[in-house]
C-alpha positions in Angstrom: 35.3 -9.6 1.3 33.6 -9.4 -2.0 35.4 -7.3 -4.7 33.9 -4.0 -5.8 34.4 -2.7 -9.3 37.7 -0.8 -9.5 37.3 2.8 -8.8 36.9 5.1 -11.8 39.1 8.2 -12.3 36.6 11.0 -12.4 36.9 14.7 -12.3 35.6 16.1 -9.1 33.1 18.8 -9.6 33.1 21.4 -6.8 31.2 24.3 -8.3 27.5 24.0 -7.5 25.1 26.6 -8.7 21.3 26.9 -8.3 19.4 28.3 -11.2 16.1 30.1 -11.2 13.8 27.7 -13.0 10.2 27.1 -14.0 9.0 23.6 -13.4 6.3 21.2 -14.3 5.8 17.6 -13.3 3.6 14.7 -14.3 3.2 11.0 -13.8 2.6 8.3 -16.3 1.0 6.1 -13.6 -1.6 6.9 -11.0 0.3 5.3 -8.1 3.8 4.1 -7.5 3.0 2.1 -4.4 3.2 -1.2 -6.2 6.7 -0.4 -7.4 8.1 -0.5 -3.9 7.8 -3.7 -2.0 7.0 -3.7 1.7 7.8 -7.4 2.3 11.3 -8.3 3.4 13.4 -10.4 1.0 16.5 -12.5 1.8 20.0 -11.7 0.8 23.5 -11.6 2.3 25.9 -8.7 3.1 29.6 -8.1 3.6 31.6 -5.0 4.2 34.7 -3.2 3.0 36.9 -0.8 4.9 38.3 2.2 3.0 42.1 2.2 3.4 42.4 5.5 1.6 40.2 8.6 1.4 40.2 8.2 -2.4 38.3 5.0 -2.0 35.1 7.0 -1.6 35.5 8.4 -5.1 34.3 6.6 -8.2 32.2 3.5 -8.4 30.1 1.9 -11.2 27.3 4.5 -11.0 29.6 7.5 -11.7 28.6 9.7 -8.7 32.2 10.7 -8.1 33.1 11.8 -4.5 30.2 10.2 -2.5 30.7 12.6 0.4 30.7 15.7 -1.7 27.7 14.5 -3.7 25.7 13.9 -0.5 25.6 10.1 -0.3 28.2 9.8 2.5 28.7 6.3 3.8 25.0 5.3 3.5 25.8 3.5 0.2 26.0 0.0 -1.1 27.5 -2.0 -4.0 25.1 -4.6 -5.5 25.7 -8.0 -6.9 25.0 -8.7 -10.6 21.5 -10.2 -9.7 20.5 -6.8 -8.3 22.6 -4.3 -10.3 20.6 -4.5 -13.6 23.6 -3.2 -15.6 23.5 0.1 -13.7 19.9 0.9 -14.2 19.4 0.5 -10.4 21.9 3.2 -9.6 20.4 5.7 -7.1 17.7 3.3 -5.8 17.3 3.0 -2.0 17.1 -0.1 0.1 16.5 -0.8 3.8 18.5 -3.6 5.3 18.4 -5.4 8.6 20.5 -8.2 10.0 18.7 -11.5 10.7 19.1 -15.1 12.0 22.4 -14.7 13.8 21.9 -13.5 17.4 25.7 -13.6 18.0 26.4 -10.7 15.6 23.1 -8.9 14.8 22.3 -5.6 16.6 18.6 -6.2 17.5 16.0 -3.7 16.4 18.2 -1.9 13.9 18.1 -1.3 10.2 19.9 1.0 7.7 18.9 2.8 4.6 21.4 2.9 1.8 21.6 4.1 -1.8 23.0 2.0 -4.6 26.2 3.6 -5.9 28.4 0.7 -7.0 28.7 -2.8 -8.5 30.0 -5.9 -6.8 31.6 -7.9 -9.6 31.3 -11.7 -9.9 34.4 -13.8 -9.1 34.0 -16.9 -11.2 37.1 -18.4 -9.6 34.7 -19.4 -6.9 31.3 -21.0 -6.9 28.3 -18.9 -5.9 28.1 -20.8 -2.6 31.8 -21.2 -2.2 33.3 -17.7 -2.0 31.8 -16.0 -5.0 29.5 -13.8 -2.9 28.4 -11.6 -5.8 28.1 -14.4 -8.4 24.7 -15.0 -10.0 22.2 -15.8 -8.7 23.2 -14.4 -5.3 21.6 -11.3 -4.1 24.4 -9.6 -2.2 25.1 -6.2 -0.7 28.6 -4.8 0.0 28.5 -2.0 2.6 31.0 0.4 3.9 32.0 -0.8 7.4 30.5 2.3 8.9 27.1 1.2 7.6 27.5 -2.5 8.3 28.3 -1.8 11.9 25.0 -0.1 12.4 23.2 -3.5 12.0 25.9 -6.1 12.9 29.3 -6.5 14.6 32.2 -6.5 12.1 33.2 -10.1 13.1 30.0 -11.3 11.4 31.6 -11.2 8.0 29.2 -12.6 5.4 25.9 -12.0 7.1 22.3 -13.1 6.3 20.2 -10.0 5.9 16.7 -9.0 4.7 16.1 -6.1 2.4 13.3 -4.1 0.9 13.1 -1.4 -1.8 11.9 1.9 -0.4 11.5 5.5 -1.6 14.5 7.7 -1.4 14.4 10.9 0.7 17.0 13.5 -0.3 17.9 17.0 0.8 17.5 19.7 -1.9 16.8 19.2 -5.5 18.0 16.9 -8.3 21.5 17.8 -9.4 22.8 17.9 -13.0 26.6 17.9 -13.4 27.6 18.9 -17.0 30.6 17.6 -18.8 31.6 17.0 -22.5 33.0 19.0 -25.4 31.8 21.3 -28.2 29.8 18.5 -29.9 29.1 16.2 -27.0 27.4 16.7 -23.7 27.4 14.4 -20.7 25.2 14.9 -17.7 25.4 13.1 -14.3 22.0 13.1 -12.6 22.3 12.7 -8.8 20.6 13.3 -5.5 17.3 11.8 -6.9 14.4 11.3 -4.5 11.4 9.0 -5.0 12.4 5.9 -6.9 16.0 7.2 -7.0 16.9 5.4 -10.2 16.4 7.1 -13.6 14.8 5.4 -16.7 15.1 8.3 -19.2 16.5 11.8 -19.6 15.8 14.5 -22.2 17.7 17.8 -22.5 16.6 21.0 -24.3 18.5 24.1 -25.3 16.8 27.4 -26.2 17.4 26.7 -29.9 16.4 23.0 -29.9 13.5 20.7 -29.1 13.7 18.0 -26.5 16.7 15.7 -27.2 16.6 12.2 -25.8 19.8 11.3 -24.0 21.4 7.8 -23.9 22.7 6.1 -20.8 26.5 6.1 -21.0 27.0 4.3 -17.7 25.4 4.3 -14.3 23.5 7.6 -14.1 25.7 9.4 -16.7 23.7 10.4 -19.7 24.9 11.8 -23.1 23.8 13.2 -26.4 25.8 14.4 -29.4 24.8 18.0 -29.7 26.3 21.5 -29.4 24.3 23.2 -26.6 26.8 25.9 -25.6 25.5 29.4 -25.0 22.0 28.1 -24.5 20.0 27.8 -21.2 19.4 24.1 -20.5 16.2 22.4 -19.5 15.8 18.8 -18.4 13.1 16.2 -18.4 13.8 13.2 -16.1 11.7 10.1 -15.9 12.2 7.7 -12.9 11.9 4.0 -13.0 8.4 4.1 -11.5 7.1 6.2 -14.4 7.0 9.6 -12.9 8.4 12.6 -14.9 9.8 15.9 -13.6 10.4 18.7 -16.1 12.7 21.6 -15.1 13.1 24.6 -17.3 16.1 26.9 -17.6 18.1 24.9 -15.0 21.4 26.0 -16.4 21.8 29.6 -17.6 23.0 30.6 -21.0 26.6 31.1 -19.7 27.0 27.6 -18.1 30.4 25.8 -18.3 31.6 22.2 -18.3 32.2 21.0 -14.7 29.4 23.0 -13.2 26.5 21.4 -11.2 23.0 22.9 -11.2 20.1 22.0 -8.9 16.5 21.6 -10.1 13.1 20.4 -9.0 12.9 17.1 -7.0 10.7 14.1 -7.2 8.2 13.6 -4.3 9.4 11.2 -1.6 
C-alpha cells in the first residue's frame, strides 16, 4: 500500500451560511474543451482502508473532513507526477480497471476528486515498491472507491484515467480562518475544472487583493478585513473566472463557511 501524506490537524468548520450575493462571471478563453482530455491514459492504482473515522480528515489539499465537505469516499491521493505541488487539488478524474480479467469488474468506472498527495518512498525504486515515486502516475483510492472497479485482492492494479469536468451540488464554498491581520480562505466544492489557479478577495473598504496559495486550496492574504462584507474572484485552471459579490456579510466570523456562485460543469 502506498503511503499517503500524514493527516493534518485541521479545525472542523461546521457552521455553513449562504449569503445573498450579486454575481458576474467571465472566461479568458473561448472554450475549455481542449483542457480536458477524452483519451484514456495509463497509470496504476492501490487502495487504503481507513482504520479510524479520523482518517477521513485532513490530507494535503486542506479540505478537512471529506464527508462534511461533500467529497465523501469519491476521493484520491495522487503521486508526485500528477500532484503538481497541490495545484491539482479539486480536479476530477475518471478511472477504470484494465488488463487483468481476474480482478477487474467489467464495464465499470469511477469518478474521483483529488484531495491528497501520495508521497514518494525513495527506500524503493519506482518499479520495485515505490509506487508513488517519479515518474510513476499513481492513484491511491479509499477501498470503498477501489472496490467499485476491482476486487480488493488486486492490490497494485493497472488502470486507465482521464481528466473530466467536476460536477458538484450547490455553489463554491469559502471557509474563512485567520486573525486580525491575516485571512486564510479554503475554497472547496468547485465544479468545472475543479482546481483553482488564482483567488482575489475584496472588502467594502478595499480594492481587489490577490491571495497567495498557502497549501492545497488554502489561500491567504495579509489584511484586516473584519467588519466588511467580502467578495471573491476565483479563476480556475482552465482560465474561467467567477466573481461573487458580498458572499460574506459584514458580521462574518472566523470558522464560518459561505456559499457562492458555481462554475459551469
